[in-house]
N, C-alpha and C positions, 0 to 999 in steps of 0.2 A: 608538583605539590602547589606551586604558585597559582596555577589555574583553578585548583579545587578551593583554595582560599578565596579566590575571586568569586567563585560560584557561591560560597558560603556568605560572602558579603552581600551579593545580590539577593540571596534568599532573605537575609536579615533586613535589607532595605525594603524589599517588597512587602514583608510582613508589617513594616512600619508605615506604609503608604496610606492605609485607610485613615489613620489618625492625622497624618500630616496634610493630606490632600482631600479628605472627605470623598474619596473615590472607592468604588467597589473593586477590590483586588482579590483574586483567588489563587492560591497555591494548589497545584494538582499534579497528578502523574501516577505512575505505578512502577514497582520493582518486581521483575519477573525473571526467573532463571530455572534451570533444570539440568538433569543428567540425561545424556544421550549415548546410545550405542549405535555407531555408524559403520556400515559395511559398503564397500565399493568394489566394482568389477569393471575393468576396462575392456575395450573391444578385443584386445589380445589375450584376455583371460586372466590378467594380473588382479589379484584380490588383496584387499587391505581391510583391517578392522581397527576401529578407533573408539575409545571411550573418553568422554569429556564432560566437564561442567561448562555450561554455556549461558550467556545472557540472552533473554528473549525480548529484545527491543525495549528495555526499561527506559523511562523518560521522566523528566521533571519539567513543569511549565508554570508560567505566571500569566494571568489574563485579567483584564479589567475593563471598565467602561466608565464613561462620564455622561450624565444626562445633560444634554444641551438645550432641552426645552422643545416644545412643539413636536414631540414624538421622535426627536432625533438624538442619537447617541454616538459618541466617539468610542471606538472599541480598539483593543490592542491585545497582542499575545506574543509571548516569547517562549518557545519550547525547545528543549535540548535533550539529545540522546544521552543515556548513561550506560556504563558497562560494569556489571557487577562481577564479571569473571576475570578481572585484572587488566583488561585492555583500557587504555586511556583515551577516551573520546574527546577530551579537552586538550590533547597534546598540541594542537595547533593554536590554542588560545581563542578559538572561535566559538561563540555562543549562538543560539538560534539555528541549530542544524536541522531542526524539524519545522513544522508549520509556525511561521513567525510573521506578524503583519501588524499594520495599523490601518484603520478604516472608519467608515461611517455606516450606521444602520438606522433605518427608519421605515416608513410606510412604503417607500419605493423598493425596498429590499436591502441588500448589503453590498457595499463596494469596498474592496481591500487592495492594498499593494504590499508587496514583500516577497516572501518565499513560502509558497502555499500550494496545496494539492490542486491539480487542474480540475476544471468542471467535468471533464471526461471521467476522471477518477472518482470524484465525490458523488456525482449525481447518477452514476450507473452502479453504485454499490447497493446491492439488495440483500447482503448477508450471506453470500455463497462461500466466503472464505472462513469455513467453519472451524479451522484450527490455525487462524492467523497469528502472526507474531511468534511463530515457532518454526522449527525446521520443516514442518508440514505445511507451511504457507503455500497457497496455490496461485496467488496474484502477484504480478510484477514482471519486469523485463527479463529476469532470469528464470521465470517460473512457467508453468504449463498454460496459464490462462491470464487474460487481461494484461497482456505484455506491453501495451502502449500507455498504461496509466503512469503518471509521473507527478512529482512535486517540482514546480517550476520556480527557478530563481529569476530575479529581476522581472517580476510579473505583476500584472493587474488582474483583478477578478471581480465579476459581478454575479450575484445570485438574487433572483427575484424573491418577492414575498411569496408566501404560500397561498395559492388560490384553490381552496377546497381540495387540498391534497396534491395539487400540481405545482411544480417549480421548474424553472429553467435557469441556465447560467452560461457564462462565457469567461474564458481566460485567455490572456495573451502574454507570452514570455518574450522578452526583448533580447536580441543578440547584442552583447556589449564588448566582445573581444576585438571587433574591428577587422578580423581576418577572413571571415566568411559570413554568408547570410545564414543565420541559425535561428531565425524567429520561429515561434511555435504558437499556434492558436488552437483552442479547444472549446467545444460546445457540449452541453449536456442538458437532459431533461429527466425529471422523475415524477412518479405519481405514487401516492400512498393512500390506502383506504382500508382501515381495519388491519387484517392480516396480509393484505395484498401490497406488494411493492413492485414497481416497474421502473426500468431505467433504459435510456437511449443516449448514445454519445458519438461524437465525431472529433478526431484529433488529427492535426497535420503539422509536420515540422519541415522547414526548408533545410535542405542539405547543401546544395550548390557546391558539390565537389567536382572533380574533373569528369566523373562519369555519372553521378547521381543528381537528381533534381529535387525530389522530396519523398517523404514517407508519410503515409496517411492510414487511418484505421477508423472503422466504425464498430460499435458494440451494442448489443441488445441483451437485456437480462430481466428475469422475472422470478419472484418467489412468493410463497404463501405460507402463513403460519396459522394452523387451525386452532380452534378453542381447546382441542385435546392436547395441545403442545407439540403436535407433529409439524415439522417444517420440511418443505420441498422447494427446490429452485433449480434454475438452469440459466446459462448464459452462452452467447456466441460472439466471437470477435473475428473480423477479417482485416488483415493488414496488407498494404501494398507499398512497394518501393518503385518509384518512377525513375527511369534512366534517361540519359540524354542521347543524342545522335541516333534516334530511332531504335534504340535497343529495347527488347521486350521487357515489360515490367515484371517484378517478382511478387507473387502473392502467397499468403499463408493464412490458414484458418486455425482457430483454436476454440474449444468449447469445454464446458464444465457442467456437471450435474451434482447436486448436493442434497443431503437429507439429514434430519435430526429429530430427536424425540426427547422431550422433557419428562422426567419422572421424579417429581419432588425437587430436591436440590441437585439431582443428577441430570446431565444432558448427554445423550449418546449422539455421535455425529459420524458421517461418512461422506466421501465425495470421490468422483472419478473424473479426470480430465484428460484431454488429448490435444496435443499440438500437431497439426497436420504437416504434411510434407511441403517444403517450399517449392513453388512452381515458377520456373523461369523459362518461358518458351516450352521446349519439350523436356527440359531437365526437371527432375524431382528428387528432393533429398530432405533429411532433417526431421523425421517424425519422432515424437516422444509421448509417453503416457505416464500418468501418475494416479495412484489410488491411495486413500488413507481411511483409517478408522480411528476413532478416538472417543474420549469421554472427558467432560468437565464436571467437577463436583464443587459446589459452593459451600465452604465451611462457614461463611458469613456473607454479609452483603459486600464485603470488600476483599475477602480472601478466597482464593480458588485453587484447587488442585487439578492438574491436567495430566492426561496420559494418552499416548497415541502411537500408532505404527503407520509408516508410509513407505511406499516404494516407487521409484522413478525409473522407467526403462527408456533409455536413449538409443536411437539408431546411430550409426557411425557419424552422421552429419549433424546431430542434435546435441545441444549443450544445456539442457534444462538441469538445474541443480537445486538441492535443498538450500533453504535460505541461510543456514549457518555454515555452509561449506564455502571456504574461500575460493575465489576464482583463480588465484595463483596456482599454477600446476594442474589445474583441472582440465582433463582431456575430453574432447568431444566424444560422445558415444559411451561415456561411463555411466553404468547403472548404480543406483544408490538405494539402500534400505536403512531406515532409521527407526529406532524404538526410543521413545522419550517419556520422561516423567518430570513434571515441573510444578512450581508453586508461584502464584502471582498474588501480590497485595497492592490494592489501589488506595490512593489517598487524595 
């Protein structure tokens, strides 16, 4: 309870800032939750069914800027996860669990430092995650596609100005634990023109374990939205882990195709993704597939109803899981089917 009082005090203080400091401060976020029916089946054939109310990555944030003159701004943001299903995301007393930074913005672009999405994640996002922030999310380290995207702690970031639709950026995350080399760097580029979006990225993390040297990945993605409201897109990612002592590297590909159609306030969406087998010399294992169909209906500009069905098929060596399924006790090779209905309100 103490932490929620602390959050309430921060909210009140943020709302008072424009009067006190003559700076632009915005309170923003969304509250999103839903009902889910989840079915799982392990490699051995054990089946379980679960019904639950779940939070869909609700969040609250504060952001602002100060005009420093000559086209230069100081910018900042503090963003925090919320849990409307009873979990206490403030139990550690830590704020700023999501994108949180301070930086400068001007004609040169934007430079930030803090806890922020990598250039690889930001600049390769072309809208393929058609049911993101739900159990049907397809992007992330535990998902079927874009497994190398990340939010980097202890990091610095640069994003260029927009040059006729083209942008590029770089991120660097510092190792601060002093026990191993865990630095990570990330590059990205994007292009947008009308309904067309293109993204290209590269990411590398130093591992420096007894057997591993580094892991790296590149990704390319494209999408197009027609004037008729039809959306199509696809992406491909290739990841590699380099080993020491002349041992063969391990590679793994993943890809995703997505489509959507706007019909008034209704949007119909679908996607299919595949995580290929890990290839380590002559050994191959770990394939997974995921499909989803869903619909979003806008009750207003800020309130939306969601409905979806998704199924993930894991081979015995794969551990792709729906976003709201806890990793604790999750066995590799478990298949999952989820039906969901949710409500989201943005502010």
